[in-house]
C-alpha positions as CSV (number, residue, x, y, z in Angstrom):
1,X,7.5,24.3,36.5
2,X,8.0,22.4,33.4
3,X,9.6,24.1,30.5
4,X,8.0,23.8,27.0
5,X,9.5,21.2,24.7
6,X,12.1,22.5,22.3
7,X,11.0,22.6,18.6
8,X,13.7,21.8,16.1
9,X,13.8,23.4,12.7
10,X,13.0,21.1,9.8
11,X,16.1,19.4,8.4
12,X,17.7,21.1,5.5
13,X,17.7,19.2,2.2
14,X,21.1,17.8,1.3
15,X,23.2,20.2,-0.7
16,X,24.9,19.2,-3.9
17,X,23.7,16.9,-6.6
18,X,21.0,14.3,-5.8
19,X,21.9,10.7,-6.2
20,X,19.7,7.9,-7.6
21,X,19.6,5.4,-4.7
22,X,17.4,2.8,-6.4
23,X,16.0,2.3,-9.9
24,X,13.3,-0.2,-11.1
25,X,11.5,-0.6,-14.4
26,X,7.7,-1.2,-13.9
27,X,6.5,-3.6,-15.0
28,X,9.4,-5.6,-16.3
29,X,9.2,-6.9,-19.0
30,X,7.6,-4.2,-21.2
31,X,8.0,-1.3,-18.7
32,X,5.9,1.9,-19.1
33,X,7.7,3.8,-16.3
34,X,10.7,3.7,-14.0
35,X,10.5,4.2,-10.3
36,X,13.5,6.1,-8.8
37,X,14.5,6.8,-5.3
38,X,16.4,10.1,-4.9
39,X,18.7,11.1,-2.1
40,X,17.5,14.7,-2.3
41,X,15.6,17.1,-4.4
42,X,16.4,17.3,-8.1
43,X,15.6,19.6,-11.1
44,X,15.6,16.7,-13.6
45,X,15.9,12.9,-13.9
46,X,17.7,11.9,-17.1
47,X,17.3,8.4,-18.6
48,X,19.5,6.7,-21.2
49,X,18.5,3.4,-22.9
50,X,21.4,1.2,-24.0
51,X,21.6,-1.9,-26.1
52,X,23.4,-5.0,-24.8
53,X,26.4,-3.7,-26.8
54,X,26.2,-0.5,-24.7
55,X,25.2,1.7,-27.6
56,X,23.0,4.6,-26.4
57,X,19.7,4.3,-28.3
58,X,17.6,6.9,-26.6
59,X,17.9,9.7,-24.1
60,X,15.1,11.5,-22.2
61,X,15.1,14.2,-19.5
62,X,12.1,14.6,-17.2
63,X,12.5,18.3,-16.3
64,X,10.5,19.1,-13.2
65,X,10.9,19.6,-9.5
66,X,11.6,16.2,-8.0
67,X,11.3,15.6,-4.2
68,X,13.6,13.4,-2.1
69,X,12.4,9.8,-2.0
70,X,10.5,7.8,-4.5
71,X,9.2,9.2,-7.8
72,X,8.0,7.7,-11.1
73,X,9.2,8.7,-14.6
74,X,7.0,7.6,-17.5
75,X,9.0,6.1,-20.4
76,X,8.6,8.0,-23.7
77,X,6.1,6.2,-25.9
78,X,8.1,6.8,-29.1
79,X,10.9,4.5,-27.8
80,X,8.9,1.3,-28.1
81,X,8.2,1.0,-31.8
82,X,11.9,1.5,-32.6
83,X,13.0,-1.3,-30.2
84,X,13.4,-5.0,-31.2
85,X,12.3,-7.4,-28.5
86,X,15.2,-8.1,-26.1
87,X,17.3,-7.1,-23.2
88,X,18.4,-3.5,-22.7
89,X,20.0,-1.4,-20.0
90,X,18.5,1.8,-18.5
91,X,20.7,4.3,-16.8
92,X,19.3,7.1,-14.7
93,X,20.9,10.1,-13.0
94,X,19.5,13.2,-11.3
95,X,20.5,16.7,-12.1
96,X,20.4,19.6,-9.6
97,X,21.6,23.1,-10.2
98,X,23.6,21.9,-13.2
99,X,25.4,19.0,-11.3
100,X,24.8,15.4,-12.0
101,X,24.6,12.9,-9.1
102,X,25.5,9.2,-9.0
103,X,23.7,7.1,-11.5
104,X,22.0,3.7,-11.3
105,X,21.6,1.1,-14.0
106,X,18.9,-1.6,-14.3
107,X,18.1,-4.2,-16.9
108,X,14.9,-3.9,-18.9
109,X,13.2,-6.4,-21.2
110,X,10.9,-5.7,-24.1
111,X,9.0,-8.7,-25.4
112,X,6.2,-7.1,-27.5
């Protein structure tokens, strides 16, 4: 007779820090959130906004359980009134169990 098909256990999440695989500001210009793709689960996604001269203007940590794959991080509303219209850089990295993964950087534009 035929033997029953083998069932495989679910894959284990990758160990170590989660990396940001992709990062997009949505919409751009004048983003209200960033869309991030994670290589694995994370405890937080940290954002840093830089001027064109690479001066860090704002930091924000979205502390929650993030799943592997795509997620969305709302940009803090208090950032906008302080920013002059122009070109900025947004850097994101994920944190898991105290370790930071590889970051990604994207350009963002504020026109209002």
